[in-house]
N, CA, C, O and CB atoms as a CASP TS submission, in Angstrom:
PFRMAT TS
TARGET T0000
AUTHOR 0000-0000-0000
METHOD Language model
MODEL 1
PARENT N/A
ATOM      1  N   MET     1     -12.095  20.588  -6.239  1.00  0.00           N
ATOM      2  CA  MET     1     -13.163  19.745  -6.724  1.00  0.00           C
ATOM      3  C   MET     1     -13.906  19.172  -5.516  1.00  0.00           C
ATOM      4  O   MET     1     -13.288  18.707  -4.557  1.00  0.00           O
ATOM      5  CB  MET     1     -12.613  18.613  -7.645  1.00  0.00           C
ATOM      6  N   THR     2     -15.216  19.213  -5.575  1.00  0.00           N
ATOM      7  CA  THR     2     -16.029  18.621  -4.515  1.00  0.00           C
ATOM      8  C   THR     2     -16.235  17.134  -4.786  1.00  0.00           C
ATOM      9  O   THR     2     -15.967  16.648  -5.885  1.00  0.00           O
ATOM     10  CB  THR     2     -17.391  19.345  -4.401  1.00  0.00           C
ATOM     11  N   LEU     3     -16.711  16.425  -3.779  1.00  0.00           N
ATOM     12  CA  LEU     3     -17.010  15.012  -3.962  1.00  0.00           C
ATOM     13  C   LEU     3     -18.112  14.823  -4.998  1.00  0.00           C
ATOM     14  O   LEU     3     -18.059  13.892  -5.802  1.00  0.00           O
ATOM     15  CB  LEU     3     -17.417  14.375  -2.631  1.00  0.00           C
ATOM     16  N   THR     4     -19.100  15.696  -4.981  1.00  0.00           N
ATOM     17  CA  THR     4     -20.174  15.637  -5.977  1.00  0.00           C
ATOM     18  C   THR     4     -19.623  15.805  -7.382  1.00  0.00           C
ATOM     19  O   THR     4     -20.043  15.100  -8.300  1.00  0.00           O
ATOM     20  CB  THR     4     -21.229  16.712  -5.696  1.00  0.00           C
ATOM     21  N   GLN     5     -18.694  16.722  -7.562  1.00  0.00           N
ATOM     22  CA  GLN     5     -18.074  16.930  -8.874  1.00  0.00           C
ATOM     23  C   GLN     5     -17.265  15.708  -9.292  1.00  0.00           C
ATOM     24  O   GLN     5     -17.279  15.323 -10.462  1.00  0.00           O
ATOM     25  CB  GLN     5     -17.174  18.176  -8.853  1.00  0.00           C
ATOM     26  N   LEU     6     -16.560  15.098  -8.343  1.00  0.00           N
ATOM     27  CA  LEU     6     -15.798  13.883  -8.648  1.00  0.00           C
ATOM     28  C   LEU     6     -16.734  12.767  -9.092  1.00  0.00           C
ATOM     29  O   LEU     6     -16.465  12.086 -10.081  1.00  0.00           O
ATOM     30  CB  LEU     6     -14.976  13.432  -7.423  1.00  0.00           C
ATOM     31  N   GLN     7     -17.831  12.579  -8.366  1.00  0.00           N
ATOM     32  CA  GLN     7     -18.791  11.545  -8.749  1.00  0.00           C
ATOM     33  C   GLN     7     -19.349  11.807 -10.142  1.00  0.00           C
ATOM     34  O   GLN     7     -19.489  10.875 -10.933  1.00  0.00           O
ATOM     35  CB  GLN     7     -19.931  11.470  -7.732  1.00  0.00           C
ATOM     36  N   GLU     8     -19.664  13.045 -10.449  1.00  0.00           N
ATOM     37  CA  GLU     8     -20.214  13.365 -11.771  1.00  0.00           C
ATOM     38  C   GLU     8     -19.177  13.122 -12.863  1.00  0.00           C
ATOM     39  O   GLU     8     -19.517  12.602 -13.926  1.00  0.00           O
ATOM     40  CB  GLU     8     -20.696  14.828 -11.815  1.00  0.00           C
ATOM     41  N   LEU     9     -17.930  13.484 -12.623  1.00  0.00           N
ATOM     42  CA  LEU     9     -16.869  13.239 -13.598  1.00  0.00           C
ATOM     43  C   LEU     9     -16.719  11.742 -13.865  1.00  0.00           C
ATOM     44  O   LEU     9     -16.639  11.315 -15.016  1.00  0.00           O
ATOM     45  CB  LEU     9     -15.535  13.830 -13.103  1.00  0.00           C
ATOM     46  N   ILE    10     -16.682  10.958 -12.803  1.00  0.00           N
ATOM     47  CA  ILE    10     -16.558   9.511 -12.964  1.00  0.00           C
ATOM     48  C   ILE    10     -17.778   8.948 -13.674  1.00  0.00           C
ATOM     49  O   ILE    10     -17.648   8.086 -14.543  1.00  0.00           O
ATOM     50  CB  ILE    10     -16.374   8.827 -11.601  1.00  0.00           C
ATOM     51  N   ARG    11     -18.959   9.426 -13.311  1.00  0.00           N
ATOM     52  CA  ARG    11     -20.190   8.964 -13.961  1.00  0.00           C
ATOM     53  C   ARG    11     -20.142   9.266 -15.456  1.00  0.00           C
ATOM     54  O   ARG    11     -20.494   8.417 -16.274  1.00  0.00           O
ATOM     55  CB  ARG    11     -21.433   9.627 -13.317  1.00  0.00           C
ATOM     56  N   THR    12     -19.710  10.467 -15.812  1.00  0.00           N
ATOM     57  CA  THR    12     -19.640  10.870 -17.214  1.00  0.00           C
ATOM     58  C   THR    12     -18.656  10.002 -17.996  1.00  0.00           C
ATOM     59  O   THR    12     -18.927   9.624 -19.136  1.00  0.00           O
ATOM     60  CB  THR    12     -19.238  12.339 -17.321  1.00  0.00           C
ATOM     61  N   MET    13     -17.526   9.690 -17.389  1.00  0.00           N
ATOM     62  CA  MET    13     -16.475   8.967 -18.095  1.00  0.00           C
ATOM     63  C   MET    13     -16.696   7.457 -18.135  1.00  0.00           C
ATOM     64  O   MET    13     -16.342   6.811 -19.122  1.00  0.00           O
ATOM     65  CB  MET    13     -15.156   9.257 -17.456  1.00  0.00           C
ATOM     66  N   TYR    14     -17.277   6.884 -17.077  1.00  0.00           N
ATOM     67  CA  TYR    14     -17.244   5.429 -16.937  1.00  0.00           C
ATOM     68  C   TYR    14     -18.586   4.773 -16.639  1.00  0.00           C
ATOM     69  O   TYR    14     -18.614   3.583 -16.327  1.00  0.00           O
ATOM     70  CB  TYR    14     -16.300   5.072 -15.867  1.00  0.00           C
ATOM     71  N   SER    15     -19.690   5.492 -16.720  1.00  0.00           N
ATOM     72  CA  SER    15     -20.957   4.944 -16.221  1.00  0.00           C
ATOM     73  C   SER    15     -21.344   3.616 -16.864  1.00  0.00           C
ATOM     74  O   SER    15     -21.835   2.725 -16.171  1.00  0.00           O
ATOM     75  CB  SER    15     -22.060   5.939 -16.448  1.00  0.00           C
ATOM     76  N   SER    16     -21.135   3.461 -18.167  1.00  0.00           N
ATOM     77  CA  SER    16     -21.557   2.198 -18.795  1.00  0.00           C
ATOM     78  C   SER    16     -20.729   1.021 -18.282  1.00  0.00           C
ATOM     79  O   SER    16     -21.282  -0.046 -18.015  1.00  0.00           O
ATOM     80  CB  SER    16     -21.436   2.295 -20.326  1.00  0.00           C
ATOM     81  N   LYS    17     -19.419   1.196 -18.141  1.00  0.00           N
ATOM     82  CA  LYS    17     -18.574   0.129 -17.592  1.00  0.00           C
ATOM     83  C   LYS    17     -18.931  -0.150 -16.136  1.00  0.00           C
ATOM     84  O   LYS    17     -18.997  -1.303 -15.711  1.00  0.00           O
ATOM     85  CB  LYS    17     -17.085   0.504 -17.708  1.00  0.00           C
ATOM     86  N   ASP    18     -19.161   0.923 -15.379  1.00  0.00           N
ATOM     87  CA  ASP    18     -19.464   0.763 -13.960  1.00  0.00           C
ATOM     88  C   ASP    18     -20.789   0.043 -13.757  1.00  0.00           C
ATOM     89  O   ASP    18     -20.892  -0.837 -12.902  1.00  0.00           O
ATOM     90  CB  ASP    18     -19.496   2.120 -13.268  1.00  0.00           C
ATOM     91  N   GLU    19     -21.794   0.406 -14.525  1.00  0.00           N
ATOM     92  CA  GLU    19     -23.099  -0.245 -14.401  1.00  0.00           C
ATOM     93  C   GLU    19     -23.011  -1.714 -14.803  1.00  0.00           C
ATOM     94  O   GLU    19     -23.650  -2.566 -14.185  1.00  0.00           O
ATOM     95  CB  GLU    19     -24.146   0.480 -15.264  1.00  0.00           C
ATOM     96  N   ALA    20     -22.229  -2.013 -15.826  1.00  0.00           N
ATOM     97  CA  ALA    20     -22.061  -3.405 -16.258  1.00  0.00           C
ATOM     98  C   ALA    20     -21.353  -4.231 -15.182  1.00  0.00           C
ATOM     99  O   ALA    20     -21.660  -5.409 -15.003  1.00  0.00           O
ATOM    100  CB  ALA    20     -21.268  -3.465 -17.579  1.00  0.00           C
ATOM    101  N   ARG    21     -20.420  -3.626 -14.477  1.00  0.00           N
ATOM    102  CA  ARG    21     -19.671  -4.321 -13.430  1.00  0.00           C
ATOM    103  C   ARG    21     -20.560  -4.555 -12.209  1.00  0.00           C
ATOM    104  O   ARG    21     -20.440  -5.583 -11.543  1.00  0.00           O
ATOM    105  CB  ARG    21     -18.413  -3.516 -13.034  1.00  0.00           C
ATOM    106  N   GLY    22     -21.440  -3.618 -11.916  1.00  0.00           N
ATOM    107  CA  GLY    22     -22.349  -3.741 -10.781  1.00  0.00           C
ATOM    108  C   GLY    22     -21.689  -3.458  -9.446  1.00  0.00           C
ATOM    109  O   GLY    22     -20.485  -3.213  -9.359  1.00  0.00           O
ATOM    110  N   VAL    23     -22.509  -3.499  -8.409  1.00  0.00           N
ATOM    111  CA  VAL    23     -22.021  -3.194  -7.064  1.00  0.00           C
ATOM    112  C   VAL    23     -20.994  -4.222  -6.603  1.00  0.00           C
ATOM    113  O   VAL    23     -19.949  -3.853  -6.067  1.00  0.00           O
ATOM    114  CB  VAL    23     -23.188  -3.138  -6.075  1.00  0.00           C
ATOM    115  N   ASP    24     -21.277  -5.505  -6.804  1.00  0.00           N
ATOM    116  CA  ASP    24     -20.354  -6.540  -6.320  1.00  0.00           C
ATOM    117  C   ASP    24     -18.980  -6.435  -6.971  1.00  0.00           C
ATOM    118  O   ASP    24     -17.960  -6.494  -6.284  1.00  0.00           O
ATOM    119  CB  ASP    24     -20.934  -7.920  -6.578  1.00  0.00           C
ATOM    120  N   GLY    25     -18.951  -6.282  -8.280  1.00  0.00           N
ATOM    121  CA  GLY    25     -17.676  -6.158  -8.979  1.00  0.00           C
ATOM    122  C   GLY    25     -16.935  -4.891  -8.604  1.00  0.00           C
ATOM    123  O   GLY    25     -15.713  -4.896  -8.458  1.00  0.00           O
ATOM    124  N   THR    26     -17.673  -3.813  -8.449  1.00  0.00           N
ATOM    125  CA  THR    26     -17.061  -2.540  -8.067  1.00  0.00           C
ATOM    126  C   THR    26     -16.507  -2.619  -6.654  1.00  0.00           C
ATOM    127  O   THR    26     -15.438  -2.080  -6.371  1.00  0.00           O
ATOM    128  CB  THR    26     -18.078  -1.394  -8.175  1.00  0.00           C
ATOM    129  N   PHE    27     -17.230  -3.286  -5.773  1.00  0.00           N
ATOM    130  CA  PHE    27     -16.751  -3.460  -4.403  1.00  0.00           C
ATOM    131  C   PHE    27     -15.438  -4.237  -4.386  1.00  0.00           C
ATOM    132  O   PHE    27     -14.532  -3.907  -3.620  1.00  0.00           O
ATOM    133  CB  PHE    27     -17.807  -4.181  -3.549  1.00  0.00           C
ATOM    134  N   MET    28     -15.332  -5.254  -5.214  1.00  0.00           N
ATOM    135  CA  MET    28     -14.089  -6.027  -5.275  1.00  0.00           C
ATOM    136  C   MET    28     -12.920  -5.157  -5.738  1.00  0.00           C
ATOM    137  O   MET    28     -11.816  -5.265  -5.204  1.00  0.00           O
ATOM    138  CB  MET    28     -14.254  -7.230  -6.216  1.00  0.00           C
ATOM    139  N   TRP    29     -13.161  -4.297  -6.729  1.00  0.00           N
ATOM    140  CA  TRP    29     -12.110  -3.383  -7.182  1.00  0.00           C
ATOM    141  C   TRP    29     -11.717  -2.420  -6.062  1.00  0.00           C
ATOM    142  O   TRP    29     -10.534  -2.146  -5.861  1.00  0.00           O
ATOM    143  CB  TRP    29     -12.576  -2.594  -8.426  1.00  0.00           C
ATOM    144  N   LEU    30     -12.718  -1.907  -5.332  1.00  0.00           N
ATOM    145  CA  LEU    30     -12.435  -1.006  -4.214  1.00  0.00           C
ATOM    146  C   LEU    30     -11.566  -1.706  -3.175  1.00  0.00           C
ATOM    147  O   LEU    30     -10.602  -1.122  -2.679  1.00  0.00           O
ATOM    148  CB  LEU    30     -13.745  -0.510  -3.568  1.00  0.00           C
ATOM    149  N   MET    31     -11.896  -2.945  -2.844  1.00  0.00           N
ATOM    150  CA  MET    31     -11.116  -3.679  -1.846  1.00  0.00           C
ATOM    151  C   MET    31      -9.689  -3.930  -2.327  1.00  0.00           C
ATOM    152  O   MET    31      -8.746  -3.880  -1.536  1.00  0.00           O
ATOM    153  CB  MET    31     -11.795  -5.009  -1.516  1.00  0.00           C
ATOM    154  N   GLU    32      -9.532  -4.199  -3.612  1.00  0.00           N
ATOM    155  CA  GLU    32      -8.184  -4.369  -4.163  1.00  0.00           C
ATOM    156  C   GLU    32      -7.376  -3.086  -3.992  1.00  0.00           C
ATOM    157  O   GLU    32      -6.204  -3.127  -3.616  1.00  0.00           O
ATOM    158  CB  GLU    32      -8.250  -4.766  -5.655  1.00  0.00           C
ATOM    159  N   GLU    33      -8.004  -1.961  -4.268  1.00  0.00           N
ATOM    160  CA  GLU    33      -7.308  -0.676  -4.132  1.00  0.00           C
ATOM    161  C   GLU    33      -6.995  -0.362  -2.670  1.00  0.00           C
ATOM    162  O   GLU    33      -5.948   0.215  -2.376  1.00  0.00           O
ATOM    163  CB  GLU    33      -8.151   0.453  -4.738  1.00  0.00           C
ATOM    164  N   VAL    34      -7.883  -0.732  -1.755  1.00  0.00           N
ATOM    165  CA  VAL    34      -7.601  -0.535  -0.329  1.00  0.00           C
ATOM    166  C   VAL    34      -6.384  -1.369   0.073  1.00  0.00           C
ATOM    167  O   VAL    34      -5.546  -0.909   0.848  1.00  0.00           O
ATOM    168  CB  VAL    34      -8.838  -0.917   0.540  1.00  0.00           C
ATOM    169  N   GLY    35      -6.284  -2.579  -0.445  1.00  0.00           N
ATOM    170  CA  GLY    35      -5.110  -3.408  -0.183  1.00  0.00           C
ATOM    171  C   GLY    35      -3.831  -2.781  -0.715  1.00  0.00           C
ATOM    172  O   GLY    35      -2.793  -2.814  -0.055  1.00  0.00           O
ATOM    173  N   GLU    36      -3.911  -2.209  -1.910  1.00  0.00           N
ATOM    174  CA  GLU    36      -2.740  -1.532  -2.476  1.00  0.00           C
ATOM    175  C   GLU    36      -2.370  -0.305  -1.647  1.00  0.00           C
ATOM    176  O   GLU    36      -1.189  -0.002  -1.477  1.00  0.00           O
ATOM    177  CB  GLU    36      -3.007  -1.124  -3.937  1.00  0.00           C
ATOM    178  N   LEU    37      -3.374   0.399  -1.134  1.00  0.00           N
ATOM    179  CA  LEU    37      -3.105   1.539  -0.257  1.00  0.00           C
ATOM    180  C   LEU    37      -2.404   1.072   1.013  1.00  0.00           C
ATOM    181  O   LEU    37      -1.438   1.692   1.456  1.00  0.00           O
ATOM    182  CB  LEU    37      -4.412   2.280   0.093  1.00  0.00           C
ATOM    183  N   ALA    38      -2.886  -0.014   1.594  1.00  0.00           N
ATOM    184  CA  ALA    38      -2.257  -0.546   2.807  1.00  0.00           C
ATOM    185  C   ALA    38      -0.791  -0.886   2.556  1.00  0.00           C
ATOM    186  O   ALA    38       0.072  -0.575   3.378  1.00  0.00           O
ATOM    187  CB  ALA    38      -3.010  -1.791   3.303  1.00  0.00           C
ATOM    188  N   ALA    39      -0.514  -1.519   1.432  1.00  0.00           N
ATOM    189  CA  ALA    39       0.873  -1.871   1.103  1.00  0.00           C
ATOM    190  C   ALA    39       1.727  -0.626   0.920  1.00  0.00           C
ATOM    191  O   ALA    39       2.875  -0.587   1.363  1.00  0.00           O
ATOM    192  CB  ALA    39       0.922  -2.726  -0.166  1.00  0.00           C
ATOM    193  N   SER    40       1.175   0.383   0.273  1.00  0.00           N
ATOM    194  CA  SER    40       1.959   1.601   0.052  1.00  0.00           C
ATOM    195  C   SER    40       2.196   2.354   1.357  1.00  0.00           C
ATOM    196  O   SER    40       3.226   3.009   1.516  1.00  0.00           O
ATOM    197  CB  SER    40       1.252   2.513  -0.955  1.00  0.00           C
ATOM    198  N   LEU    41       1.258   2.267   2.286  1.00  0.00           N
ATOM    199  CA  LEU    41       1.467   2.913   3.584  1.00  0.00           C
ATOM    200  C   LEU    41       2.569   2.221   4.373  1.00  0.00           C
ATOM    201  O   LEU    41       3.278   2.858   5.152  1.00  0.00           O
ATOM    202  CB  LEU    41       0.168   2.918   4.394  1.00  0.00           C
ATOM    203  N   ARG    42       2.710   0.915   4.171  1.00  0.00           N
ATOM    204  CA  ARG    42       3.774   0.174   4.854  1.00  0.00           C
ATOM    205  C   ARG    42       5.132   0.408   4.208  1.00  0.00           C
ATOM    206  O   ARG    42       6.131   0.570   4.909  1.00  0.00           O
ATOM    207  CB  ARG    42       3.459  -1.315   4.861  1.00  0.00           C
ATOM    208  N   GLU    43       5.180   0.427   2.881  1.00  0.00           N
ATOM    209  CA  GLU    43       6.475   0.381   2.199  1.00  0.00           C
ATOM    210  C   GLU    43       6.643   1.394   1.083  1.00  0.00           C
ATOM    211  O   GLU    43       7.735   1.506   0.525  1.00  0.00           O
ATOM    212  CB  GLU    43       6.687  -0.968   1.646  1.00  0.00           C
ATOM    213  N   GLY    44       5.609   2.128   0.741  1.00  0.00           N
ATOM    214  CA  GLY    44       5.666   2.974  -0.441  1.00  0.00           C
ATOM    215  C   GLY    44       6.234   4.355  -0.195  1.00  0.00           C
ATOM    216  O   GLY    44       6.418   4.795   0.939  1.00  0.00           O
ATOM    217  N   THR    45       6.501   5.009  -1.290  1.00  0.00           N
ATOM    218  CA  THR    45       6.953   6.396  -1.253  1.00  0.00           C
ATOM    219  C   THR    45       5.740   7.310  -1.070  1.00  0.00           C
ATOM    220  O   THR    45       4.606   6.876  -1.269  1.00  0.00           O
ATOM    221  CB  THR    45       7.737   6.765  -2.552  1.00  0.00           C
ATOM    222  N   PRO    46       5.967   8.557  -0.697  1.00  0.00           N
ATOM    223  CA  PRO    46       4.842   9.489  -0.605  1.00  0.00           C
ATOM    224  C   PRO    46       4.063   9.615  -1.919  1.00  0.00           C
ATOM    225  O   PRO    46       2.844   9.782  -1.901  1.00  0.00           O
ATOM    226  CB  PRO    46       5.344  10.853  -0.182  1.00  0.00           C
ATOM    227  N   GLU    47       4.750   9.538  -3.040  1.00  0.00           N
ATOM    228  CA  GLU    47       4.078   9.624  -4.341  1.00  0.00           C
ATOM    229  C   GLU    47       3.184   8.411  -4.580  1.00  0.00           C
ATOM    230  O   GLU    47       2.062   8.545  -5.069  1.00  0.00           O
ATOM    231  CB  GLU    47       5.112   9.744  -5.469  1.00  0.00           C
ATOM    232  N   GLU    48       3.686   7.227  -4.232  1.00  0.00           N
ATOM    233  CA  GLU    48       2.879   6.009  -4.374  1.00  0.00           C
ATOM    234  C   GLU    48       1.667   6.050  -3.450  1.00  0.00           C
ATOM    235  O   GLU    48       0.571   5.644  -3.835  1.00  0.00           O
ATOM    236  CB  GLU    48       3.729   4.760  -4.074  1.00  0.00           C
ATOM    237  N   GLN    49       1.866   6.535  -2.247  1.00  0.00           N
ATOM    238  CA  GLN    49       0.760   6.653  -1.304  1.00  0.00           C
ATOM    239  C   GLN    49      -0.303   7.611  -1.828  1.00  0.00           C
ATOM    240  O   GLN    49      -1.497   7.322  -1.751  1.00  0.00           O
ATOM    241  CB  GLN    49       1.269   7.125   0.059  1.00  0.00           C
ATOM    242  N   ALA    50       0.127   8.746  -2.359  1.00  0.00           N
ATOM    243  CA  ALA    50      -0.830   9.713  -2.910  1.00  0.00           C
ATOM    244  C   ALA    50      -1.634   9.097  -4.045  1.00  0.00           C
ATOM    245  O   ALA    50      -2.843   9.310  -4.138  1.00  0.00           O
ATOM    246  CB  ALA    50      -0.101  10.969  -3.406  1.00  0.00           C
ATOM    247  N   ALA    51      -0.970   8.336  -4.904  1.00  0.00           N
ATOM    248  CA  ALA    51      -1.666   7.693  -6.023  1.00  0.00           C
ATOM    249  C   ALA    51      -2.676   6.671  -5.518  1.00  0.00           C
ATOM    250  O   ALA    51      -3.777   6.578  -6.059  1.00  0.00           O
ATOM    251  CB  ALA    51      -0.659   7.017  -6.967  1.00  0.00           C
ATOM    252  N   GLU    52      -2.327   5.913  -4.505  1.00  0.00           N
ATOM    253  CA  GLU    52      -3.244   4.905  -3.966  1.00  0.00           C
ATOM    254  C   GLU    52      -4.414   5.549  -3.230  1.00  0.00           C
ATOM    255  O   GLU    52      -5.539   5.056  -3.313  1.00  0.00           O
ATOM    256  CB  GLU    52      -2.498   3.959  -3.027  1.00  0.00           C
ATOM    257  N   PHE    53      -4.168   6.642  -2.511  1.00  0.00           N
ATOM    258  CA  PHE    53      -5.284   7.370  -1.894  1.00  0.00           C
ATOM    259  C   PHE    53      -6.253   7.852  -2.973  1.00  0.00           C
ATOM    260  O   PHE    53      -7.470   7.760  -2.806  1.00  0.00           O
ATOM    261  CB  PHE    53      -4.763   8.572  -1.058  1.00  0.00           C
ATOM    262  N   ALA    54      -5.714   8.363  -4.072  1.00  0.00           N
ATOM    263  CA  ALA    54      -6.565   8.832  -5.174  1.00  0.00           C
ATOM    264  C   ALA    54      -7.363   7.682  -5.773  1.00  0.00           C
ATOM    265  O   ALA    54      -8.544   7.842  -6.079  1.00  0.00           O
ATOM    266  CB  ALA    54      -5.715   9.505  -6.264  1.00  0.00           C
ATOM    267  N   ASP    55      -6.730   6.527  -5.944  1.00  0.00           N
ATOM    268  CA  ASP    55      -7.437   5.362  -6.486  1.00  0.00           C
ATOM    269  C   ASP    55      -8.584   4.942  -5.576  1.00  0.00           C
ATOM    270  O   ASP    55      -9.686   4.666  -6.050  1.00  0.00           O
ATOM    271  CB  ASP    55      -6.468   4.189  -6.681  1.00  0.00           C
ATOM    272  N   VAL    56      -8.327   4.892  -4.265  1.00  0.00           N
ATOM    273  CA  VAL    56      -9.378   4.504  -3.318  1.00  0.00           C
ATOM    274  C   VAL    56     -10.522   5.504  -3.363  1.00  0.00           C
ATOM    275  O   VAL    56     -11.688   5.110  -3.356  1.00  0.00           O
ATOM    276  CB  VAL    56      -8.814   4.402  -1.886  1.00  0.00           C
ATOM    277  N   LEU    57     -10.205   6.782  -3.409  1.00  0.00           N
ATOM    278  CA  LEU    57     -11.253   7.800  -3.473  1.00  0.00           C
ATOM    279  C   LEU    57     -12.076   7.655  -4.747  1.00  0.00           C
ATOM    280  O   LEU    57     -13.301   7.769  -4.711  1.00  0.00           O
ATOM    281  CB  LEU    57     -10.643   9.203  -3.398  1.00  0.00           C
ATOM    282  N   ALA    58     -11.415   7.405  -5.864  1.00  0.00           N
ATOM    283  CA  ALA    58     -12.129   7.242  -7.135  1.00  0.00           C
ATOM    284  C   ALA    58     -13.046   6.025  -7.097  1.00  0.00           C
ATOM    285  O   ALA    58     -14.187   6.098  -7.553  1.00  0.00           O
ATOM    286  CB  ALA    58     -11.133   7.112  -8.297  1.00  0.00           C
ATOM    287  N   TRP    59     -12.563   4.913  -6.559  1.00  0.00           N
ATOM    288  CA  TRP    59     -13.405   3.713  -6.499  1.00  0.00           C
ATOM    289  C   TRP    59     -14.520   3.859  -5.476  1.00  0.00           C
ATOM    290  O   TRP    59     -15.591   3.279  -5.655  1.00  0.00           O
ATOM    291  CB  TRP    59     -12.562   2.490  -6.168  1.00  0.00           C
ATOM    292  N   LEU    60     -14.295   4.617  -4.410  1.00  0.00           N
ATOM    293  CA  LEU    60     -15.362   4.884  -3.451  1.00  0.00           C
ATOM    294  C   LEU    60     -16.464   5.715  -4.107  1.00  0.00           C
ATOM    295  O   LEU    60     -17.649   5.442  -3.917  1.00  0.00           O
ATOM    296  CB  LEU    60     -14.805   5.609  -2.207  1.00  0.00           C
ATOM    297  N   ALA    61     -16.071   6.726  -4.878  1.00  0.00           N
ATOM    298  CA  ALA    61     -17.056   7.517  -5.623  1.00  0.00           C
ATOM    299  C   ALA    61     -17.778   6.651  -6.646  1.00  0.00           C
ATOM    300  O   ALA    61     -18.979   6.813  -6.864  1.00  0.00           O
ATOM    301  CB  ALA    61     -16.377   8.709  -6.323  1.00  0.00           C
ATOM    302  N   THR    62     -17.056   5.739  -7.266  1.00  0.00           N
ATOM    303  CA  THR    62     -17.664   4.849  -8.253  1.00  0.00           C
ATOM    304  C   THR    62     -18.722   3.960  -7.623  1.00  0.00           C
ATOM    305  O   THR    62     -19.819   3.825  -8.164  1.00  0.00           O
ATOM    306  CB  THR    62     -16.599   3.993  -8.921  1.00  0.00           C
ATOM    307  N   ILE    63     -18.407   3.354  -6.491  1.00  0.00           N
ATOM    308  CA  ILE    63     -19.390   2.467  -5.871  1.00  0.00           C
ATOM    309  C   ILE    63     -20.588   3.266  -5.363  1.00  0.00           C
ATOM    310  O   ILE    63     -21.711   2.761  -5.360  1.00  0.00           O
ATOM    311  CB  ILE    63     -18.750   1.675  -4.716  1.00  0.00           C
ATOM    312  N   ALA    64     -20.363   4.493  -4.941  1.00  0.00           N
ATOM    313  CA  ALA    64     -21.493   5.342  -4.549  1.00  0.00           C
ATOM    314  C   ALA    64     -22.400   5.590  -5.747  1.00  0.00           C
ATOM    315  O   ALA    64     -23.624   5.560  -5.617  1.00  0.00           O
ATOM    316  CB  ALA    64     -20.995   6.684  -3.965  1.00  0.00           C
ATOM    317  N   ASN    65     -21.807   5.835  -6.910  1.00  0.00           N
ATOM    318  CA  ASN    65     -22.604   6.025  -8.127  1.00  0.00           C
ATOM    319  C   ASN    65     -23.387   4.767  -8.479  1.00  0.00           C
ATOM    320  O   ASN    65     -24.583   4.834  -8.763  1.00  0.00           O
ATOM    321  CB  ASN    65     -21.702   6.422  -9.299  1.00  0.00           C
ATOM    322  N   VAL    66     -22.721   3.636  -8.461  1.00  0.00           N
ATOM    323  CA  VAL    66     -23.355   2.383  -8.875  1.00  0.00           C
ATOM    324  C   VAL    66     -24.462   1.984  -7.899  1.00  0.00           C
ATOM    325  O   VAL    66     -25.506   1.475  -8.307  1.00  0.00           O
ATOM    326  CB  VAL    66     -22.306   1.259  -8.976  1.00  0.00           C
ATOM    327  N   ALA    67     -24.228   2.215  -6.624  1.00  0.00           N
ATOM    328  CA  ALA    67     -25.212   1.827  -5.610  1.00  0.00           C
ATOM    329  C   ALA    67     -26.433   2.741  -5.617  1.00  0.00           C
ATOM    330  O   ALA    67     -27.475   2.407  -5.053  1.00  0.00           O
ATOM    331  CB  ALA    67     -24.574   1.837  -4.231  1.00  0.00           C
ATOM    332  N   GLY    68     -26.292   3.894  -6.259  1.00  0.00           N
ATOM    333  CA  GLY    68     -27.442   4.776  -6.385  1.00  0.00           C
ATOM    334  C   GLY    68     -27.454   5.843  -5.373  1.00  0.00           C
ATOM    335  O   GLY    68     -28.369   6.666  -5.356  1.00  0.00           O
TER
END
């Protein structure tokens, strides 16, 4: 899957929620996920780390969509 495909998938599934949340709210969610990634890198299992990397990537694609 390309990044463009990921953005389109997220846009298709969540665009109304994402637009309602806006850039500021989406940024806060992204920062929360980055914090969870940091914690998993310090203490988590490889599976937890993979899940947190995926969450950060998804929220990064989301904020790119919302920001235009």
